C-alpha positions as CSV (number, residue, x, y, z in Angstrom):
1,M,-45.4,22.3,-101.7
2,R,-44.7,20.7,-98.5
3,S,-48.3,20.4,-97.4
4,E,-49.2,18.1,-100.3
5,T,-49.4,14.3,-99.7
6,P,-46.5,12.5,-101.3
7,A,-47.3,10.2,-104.3
8,V,-45.5,7.3,-102.7
9,P,-46.7,6.3,-99.3
10,V,-44.0,6.7,-96.6
11,D,-43.5,3.9,-94.1
12,D,-43.0,5.7,-90.7
13,S,-43.4,2.5,-88.7
14,A,-40.4,1.6,-86.5
15,P,-39.6,-1.8,-85.1
16,G,-41.8,-2.5,-82.1
17,D,-44.7,-0.2,-83.1
18,G,-47.0,-3.1,-83.9
19,L,-46.3,-4.6,-80.5
20,V,-47.0,-1.3,-78.7
21,K,-50.3,-1.0,-80.6
22,A,-51.3,-4.6,-79.8
23,G,-50.3,-4.1,-76.2
24,V,-52.5,-1.0,-75.9
25,I,-55.5,-2.9,-77.3
26,L,-54.9,-5.8,-74.9
27,F,-54.5,-3.5,-72.0
28,A,-57.8,-1.7,-72.8
29,V,-59.7,-5.0,-73.1
30,G,-58.2,-6.1,-69.8
31,A,-59.1,-2.8,-68.1
32,V,-62.7,-3.0,-69.3
33,A,-62.9,-6.6,-68.2
34,T,-61.5,-5.6,-64.8
35,L,-64.2,-3.0,-64.4
36,V,-66.9,-5.4,-65.4
37,T,-65.7,-8.1,-63.0
38,V,-65.5,-5.6,-60.0
39,A,-69.0,-4.1,-60.7
40,P,-70.9,-7.0,-59.1
41,L,-69.1,-6.3,-55.8
42,F,-70.6,-2.8,-55.7
43,L,-74.0,-3.8,-57.1
44,G,-74.5,-6.7,-54.8
45,T,-75.2,-9.2,-57.7
46,D,-73.7,-12.6,-58.3
47,P,-70.1,-12.6,-59.4
48,F,-69.1,-13.5,-63.0
49,P,-67.6,-16.8,-63.9
50,T,-63.9,-17.5,-63.8
51,V,-63.5,-16.8,-67.5
52,A,-64.3,-13.1,-66.9
53,Y,-61.5,-12.9,-64.3
54,L,-59.1,-14.6,-66.7
55,V,-59.9,-12.0,-69.4
56,S,-59.1,-9.2,-66.9
57,M,-55.6,-10.6,-66.8
58,L,-55.1,-9.3,-70.3
59,M,-54.4,-5.9,-68.7
60,G,-51.1,-7.2,-67.4
61,V,-50.4,-9.1,-70.7
62,G,-51.0,-6.0,-72.7
63,F,-48.6,-4.0,-70.5
64,L,-45.9,-6.6,-71.0
65,V,-46.5,-6.7,-74.8
66,A,-46.3,-2.9,-75.0
67,A,-43.1,-2.9,-72.9
68,A,-41.5,-5.5,-75.2
69,G,-42.4,-3.3,-78.2
70,L,-40.9,-0.3,-76.5
71,L,-37.7,-2.2,-75.8
72,R,-37.5,-3.4,-79.3
73,S,-37.9,0.1,-80.6
74,V,-35.2,1.4,-78.3
75,A,-32.8,-1.4,-79.4
76,A,-33.4,-0.5,-83.1
77,Q,-32.7,3.1,-82.4
78,R,-29.5,2.3,-80.6
79,R,-28.3,0.1,-83.5
80,Q,-29.1,2.9,-85.9
81,A,-27.2,5.5,-83.8
82,R,-24.2,3.1,-83.6
83,R,-24.2,2.7,-87.4
84,A,-24.4,6.4,-87.9
85,S,-21.5,7.1,-85.5
86,A,-19.4,4.4,-87.1
87,V,-19.9,5.9,-90.5
88,S,-19.1,9.4,-89.3
89,A,-16.0,8.2,-87.4
90,Q,-14.4,6.6,-90.5
91,P,-11.4,8.5,-91.9
92,R,-11.8,10.2,-95.3
C-alpha cells in the first residue's frame, strides 16, 4: 500500500534546506526583538540597552542566510538537471 510508512527512512532534504530553516529561525528571533525594541517608543518607557537593538539585526542576518540556502538549493537543482540532460543526450 502506498499510504504505509516505508521501513527505511527517506532523506528528502536537499542542499540548502538547513540554511533556509536556520534563516527562518534567525529572522523570527530578529522580528520579535524588533517589536520588543520599538515597544518602548509607543509605551513611553525607557528604551532598551544597545544589545537589544543588536539582536534585532538578526532579522537581516536571517534573511541573508535563508537567501544563501535558496541559492544553494537552486545551484544543486541546476547541476542535477545538467547531469540528467547530459545522460539523455548520449548516443546509444
